[in-house]
C-alpha positions in Angstrom: 37.0 115.1 -113.9 38.7 118.2 -113.6 42.1 116.3 -112.6 41.5 114.1 -115.7 41.5 117.5 -117.8 44.7 118.8 -116.0 46.6 115.3 -116.4 47.0 114.9 -112.7 45.0 111.8 -112.7 43.8 109.0 -115.5 40.6 108.0 -115.5 40.4 103.9 -114.8 39.6 101.3 -116.9 36.2 101.2 -116.1 35.2 104.6 -116.3 36.6 104.5 -119.7 34.5 101.6 -120.9 31.2 103.9 -119.4 32.4 106.9 -121.4 32.7 104.9 -124.4 29.6 103.5 -124.0 27.9 106.5 -123.4 29.4 108.2 -126.3 29.0 105.4 -128.8 32.8 105.0 -129.7 35.4 102.5 -128.6 37.8 103.2 -125.8 40.8 103.2 -128.4 39.0 106.1 -130.0 38.8 107.9 -126.6 42.7 107.5 -126.3 44.2 109.6 -128.5 47.3 111.4 -128.4 46.7 113.3 -125.5 45.9 110.5 -123.7 48.6 108.8 -124.4 51.1 111.7 -123.5 48.9 111.6 -120.2 49.8 108.2 -119.5 53.2 108.6 -120.2 53.7 111.4 -117.8 52.0 109.8 -115.2 54.2 106.8 -115.7 57.4 108.5 -115.6 55.6 110.3 -112.4 55.3 107.2 -111.2 59.1 106.0 -112.1 60.4 109.3 -110.5 58.6 109.0 -107.0 59.9 105.1 -106.7 63.2 105.7 -107.9 63.3 108.6 -105.0 62.2 106.2 -102.8 64.6 103.5 -103.2 67.3 106.0 -103.5 66.8 107.7 -100.2 66.5 104.0 -98.8 70.0 103.1 -100.2 71.3 106.5 -98.9 70.1 105.7 -95.6 71.3 101.9 -95.7 74.8 103.8 -96.8 75.0 105.8 -93.9 74.3 102.5 -91.8 77.1 100.6 -93.6 79.6 103.8 -93.2 78.8 103.9 -89.4 79.3 100.4 -89.1 82.4 100.1 -91.1 84.1 103.4 -89.5 83.3 101.6 -86.0 85.1 98.7 -86.8 87.8 100.3 -88.4 88.1 102.3 -85.2 88.5 99.2 -83.2 90.2 96.5 -85.8 92.6 99.1 -87.7 95.8 100.7 -87.2 95.8 104.5 -88.2 97.2 104.2 -91.3 95.0 101.3 -92.3 91.9 103.5 -91.4 93.3 106.3 -93.1 93.2 104.2 -96.2 89.4 103.0 -95.6 88.2 106.9 -95.1 88.6 107.6 -98.5 86.5 104.8 -99.9 83.9 105.9 -97.2 84.0 109.2 -98.5 83.3 108.4 -102.2 80.7 106.0 -101.3 78.8 108.5 -99.3 79.1 111.3 -102.1 77.9 108.8 -105.0 74.8 107.8 -102.9 74.3 111.5 -101.7 74.5 112.7 -105.6 72.1 109.9 -106.9 69.6 110.6 -103.8 69.6 114.7 -104.4 69.1 113.9 -108.1 65.8 111.7 -107.8 65.1 114.2 -104.8 65.0 117.2 -107.1 62.9 115.4 -109.6 60.3 113.8 -106.8 59.9 117.6 -105.7 58.6 118.7 -109.2 56.5 115.8 -109.5 55.0 116.6 -105.9 54.5 120.0 -106.6 53.0 119.3 -110.3 50.5 116.8 -108.9 49.9 118.4 -105.6 51.1 115.6 -103.5 51.7 117.3 -100.1 51.7 113.9 -97.9 53.2 110.5 -97.6 49.2 109.4 -98.0 48.8 111.4 -101.1 52.2 110.2 -102.3 51.0 106.4 -101.6 47.8 106.7 -102.9 49.3 108.0 -106.1 51.8 105.2 -106.7 49.3 102.9 -106.1 46.9 104.2 -108.2 43.9 105.3 -105.8 41.9 108.2 -106.3 42.6 111.4 -104.6 40.1 111.7 -101.7 38.6 108.2 -102.1 38.4 105.9 -99.8 41.5 104.1 -98.3 42.0 100.4 -96.8 41.1 100.3 -92.9 44.9 99.2 -92.1 47.5 100.2 -89.9 49.7 101.4 -92.3 46.9 103.7 -93.8 45.5 104.9 -90.0 48.8 105.2 -87.8 51.6 105.5 -90.3 51.3 107.3 -93.1 49.3 110.2 -91.7 51.6 110.5 -88.9 54.9 109.7 -91.5 56.8 112.7 -90.1 56.6 111.4 -86.3 57.3 107.9 -87.4 60.6 109.0 -89.4 61.6 111.5 -86.7 61.3 108.4 -84.3 63.5 106.0 -86.2 66.1 108.4 -87.0 66.1 109.3 -83.1 66.5 105.4 -82.7 69.2 104.7 -85.5 71.5 107.8 -84.5 71.1 106.6 -80.9 72.2 103.1 -81.4 75.0 104.5 -83.7 76.1 106.6 -81.0 76.2 103.6 -78.6 77.9 101.5 -80.9 80.6 103.9 -81.3 81.3 104.7 -77.7 81.1 100.7 -77.2 83.6 100.0 -79.7 86.0 102.6 -78.1 85.8 101.4 -74.8 86.1 97.8 -75.6 
Protein backbone atom coordinates (compact mmCIF):
# COMPACT_ATOMS: atom_id res chain seq x y z
CA UNK A 1 0.00 0.00 0.00
CA UNK A 2 2.80 2.44 0.84
CA UNK A 3 4.37 1.78 -2.58
CA UNK A 4 1.09 2.91 -4.14
CA UNK A 5 1.12 6.06 -2.05
CA UNK A 6 4.77 6.81 -2.90
CA UNK A 7 4.10 6.31 -6.61
CA UNK A 8 6.47 3.36 -6.96
CA UNK A 9 3.80 0.95 -8.18
CA UNK A 10 0.13 0.97 -9.07
CA UNK A 11 -2.61 -1.26 -7.72
CA UNK A 12 -3.61 -4.03 -10.08
CA UNK A 13 -7.11 -4.17 -11.55
CA UNK A 14 -8.36 -6.78 -9.08
CA UNK A 15 -7.19 -4.68 -6.12
CA UNK A 16 -8.93 -1.63 -7.58
CA UNK A 17 -12.16 -3.60 -7.92
CA UNK A 18 -11.97 -4.81 -4.31
CA UNK A 19 -11.22 -1.32 -3.00
CA UNK A 20 -14.11 0.14 -5.03
CA UNK A 21 -16.52 -2.49 -3.70
CA UNK A 22 -15.35 -1.93 -0.12
CA UNK A 23 -15.92 1.85 -0.31
CA UNK A 24 -19.09 1.55 -2.41
CA UNK A 25 -17.76 3.58 -5.33
CA UNK A 26 -16.87 2.84 -8.93
CA UNK A 27 -13.36 2.17 -10.12
CA UNK A 28 -13.60 5.37 -12.19
CA UNK A 29 -14.21 7.38 -9.03
CA UNK A 30 -11.08 5.86 -7.50
CA UNK A 31 -9.00 6.83 -10.51
CA UNK A 32 -8.81 10.57 -10.18
CA UNK A 33 -6.16 12.94 -11.61
CA UNK A 34 -3.45 11.68 -9.22
CA UNK A 35 -4.02 8.10 -10.29
CA UNK A 36 -3.90 9.13 -13.94
CA UNK A 37 -0.65 10.99 -13.27
CA UNK A 38 0.78 7.87 -11.60
CA UNK A 39 -0.31 5.74 -14.55
CA UNK A 40 1.38 8.15 -16.97
CA UNK A 41 4.57 8.28 -14.87
CA UNK A 42 4.69 4.49 -14.71
CA UNK A 43 4.18 4.24 -18.48
CA UNK A 44 6.97 6.79 -19.01
CA UNK A 45 9.26 4.85 -16.66
CA UNK A 46 8.54 1.60 -18.51
CA UNK A 47 9.20 3.31 -21.84
CA UNK A 48 12.51 4.70 -20.55
CA UNK A 49 13.72 1.33 -19.27
CA UNK A 50 12.74 -0.47 -22.46
CA UNK A 51 14.41 2.19 -24.63
CA UNK A 52 17.55 1.93 -22.45
CA UNK A 53 17.68 -1.83 -22.99
CA UNK A 54 17.09 -1.44 -26.74
CA UNK A 55 19.70 1.32 -27.01
CA UNK A 56 22.21 -0.86 -25.16
CA UNK A 57 21.53 -3.80 -27.45
CA UNK A 58 21.89 -1.63 -30.55
CA UNK A 59 25.09 -0.05 -29.22
CA UNK A 60 26.52 -3.50 -28.60
CA UNK A 61 25.49 -4.67 -32.07
CA UNK A 62 27.08 -1.53 -33.48
CA UNK A 63 30.38 -2.46 -31.85
CA UNK A 64 30.21 -5.97 -33.31
CA UNK A 65 29.35 -4.65 -36.78
CA UNK A 66 32.20 -2.14 -36.55
CA UNK A 67 34.64 -4.89 -35.60
CA UNK A 68 33.50 -7.02 -38.53
CA UNK A 69 33.73 -4.10 -40.97
CA UNK A 70 37.14 -3.16 -39.59
CA UNK A 71 38.47 -6.71 -39.91
CA UNK A 72 37.09 -6.90 -43.45
CA UNK A 73 38.68 -3.53 -44.27
CA UNK A 74 42.05 -4.73 -42.96
CA UNK A 75 42.01 -7.76 -45.18
CA UNK A 76 40.24 -6.54 -48.33
CA UNK A 77 40.86 -2.80 -48.71
CA UNK A 78 43.91 -0.73 -49.43
CA UNK A 79 45.18 1.85 -46.94
CA UNK A 80 43.53 4.72 -48.84
CA UNK A 81 40.18 2.92 -49.00
CA UNK A 82 40.43 2.00 -45.32
CA UNK A 83 40.98 5.66 -44.41
CA UNK A 84 37.73 6.44 -46.21
CA UNK A 85 35.82 3.88 -44.12
CA UNK A 86 37.18 5.00 -40.74
CA UNK A 87 35.24 8.32 -40.53
CA UNK A 88 31.99 6.47 -41.24
CA UNK A 89 32.71 4.01 -38.45
CA UNK A 90 33.51 6.85 -36.04
CA UNK A 91 30.24 8.64 -36.86
CA UNK A 92 28.30 5.40 -36.48
CA UNK A 93 29.95 4.74 -33.11
CA UNK A 94 29.30 8.29 -31.85
CA UNK A 95 25.64 8.24 -32.85
CA UNK A 96 25.07 4.86 -31.17
CA UNK A 97 27.02 5.91 -28.08
CA UNK A 98 25.19 9.22 -27.63
CA UNK A 99 21.82 7.55 -28.12
CA UNK A 100 22.71 4.88 -25.53
CA UNK A 101 23.99 7.35 -22.95
CA UNK A 102 20.93 9.59 -23.25
CA UNK A 103 18.71 6.64 -22.39
CA UNK A 104 21.15 5.37 -19.76
CA UNK A 105 20.98 8.67 -17.86
CA UNK A 106 17.18 8.66 -18.06
CA UNK A 107 17.06 5.03 -16.93
CA UNK A 108 19.34 5.79 -13.99
CA UNK A 109 16.87 8.40 -12.77
CA UNK A 110 14.00 5.89 -13.08
CA UNK A 111 16.05 3.23 -11.26
CA UNK A 112 16.84 5.67 -8.45
CA UNK A 113 13.27 6.99 -8.14
CA UNK A 114 11.76 3.52 -8.09
CA UNK A 115 14.49 1.81 -6.02
CA UNK A 116 15.33 -0.68 -8.78
CA UNK A 117 18.74 -1.97 -7.72
CA UNK A 118 19.18 -5.20 -9.68
CA UNK A 119 18.36 -6.74 -13.04
CA UNK A 120 15.71 -8.81 -11.26
CA UNK A 121 14.05 -5.62 -9.94
CA UNK A 122 14.12 -4.00 -13.38
CA UNK A 123 12.61 -7.01 -15.17
CA UNK A 124 9.98 -7.44 -12.46
CA UNK A 125 9.02 -3.77 -12.81
CA UNK A 126 8.86 -4.00 -16.61
CA UNK A 127 6.69 -7.12 -16.37
CA UNK A 128 4.41 -5.42 -13.83
CA UNK A 129 5.18 -7.86 -11.02
CA UNK A 130 4.84 -6.83 -7.43
CA UNK A 131 8.12 -6.05 -5.63
CA UNK A 132 9.08 -8.96 -3.44
CA UNK A 133 6.31 -11.10 -4.93
CA UNK A 134 6.77 -14.63 -6.11
CA UNK A 135 8.53 -15.08 -9.41
CA UNK A 136 8.18 -17.86 -11.96
CA UNK A 137 10.32 -20.89 -11.27
CA UNK A 138 12.20 -20.74 -14.56
CA UNK A 139 15.89 -20.79 -15.45
CA UNK A 140 15.67 -17.11 -16.39
CA UNK A 141 14.50 -16.07 -12.90
CA UNK A 142 16.54 -18.60 -10.91
CA UNK A 143 19.90 -18.60 -12.69
CA UNK A 144 20.19 -15.70 -15.13
CA UNK A 145 18.71 -12.57 -13.56
CA UNK A 146 20.11 -12.99 -10.04
CA UNK A 147 23.60 -13.48 -11.52
CA UNK A 148 23.20 -11.06 -14.42
CA UNK A 149 26.53 -9.29 -13.74
CA UNK A 150 28.40 -12.60 -13.98
CA UNK A 151 26.63 -13.66 -17.19
CA UNK A 152 27.11 -10.23 -18.79
CA UNK A 153 30.83 -10.24 -17.95
CA UNK A 154 31.24 -13.78 -19.28
CA UNK A 155 29.42 -12.81 -22.46
CA UNK A 156 31.62 -9.75 -22.98
CA UNK A 157 34.80 -11.76 -22.39
CA UNK A 158 33.69 -14.33 -24.98
CA UNK A 159 32.74 -11.66 -27.53
CA UNK A 160 35.93 -9.63 -26.99
CA UNK A 161 38.04 -12.78 -27.18
CA UNK A 162 36.28 -13.78 -30.39
CA UNK A 163 36.90 -10.34 -31.89
CA UNK A 164 40.58 -10.48 -30.96
CA UNK A 165 40.89 -13.95 -32.53
CA UNK A 166 39.04 -12.70 -35.62
CA UNK A 167 41.33 -9.69 -35.99
CA UNK A 168 44.49 -11.79 -35.63
CA UNK A 169 43.10 -14.44 -37.96
CA UNK A 170 42.28 -11.89 -40.68
CA UNK A 171 45.74 -10.38 -40.42
CA UNK A 172 47.46 -13.73 -40.86
CA UNK A 173 45.27 -14.92 -43.74
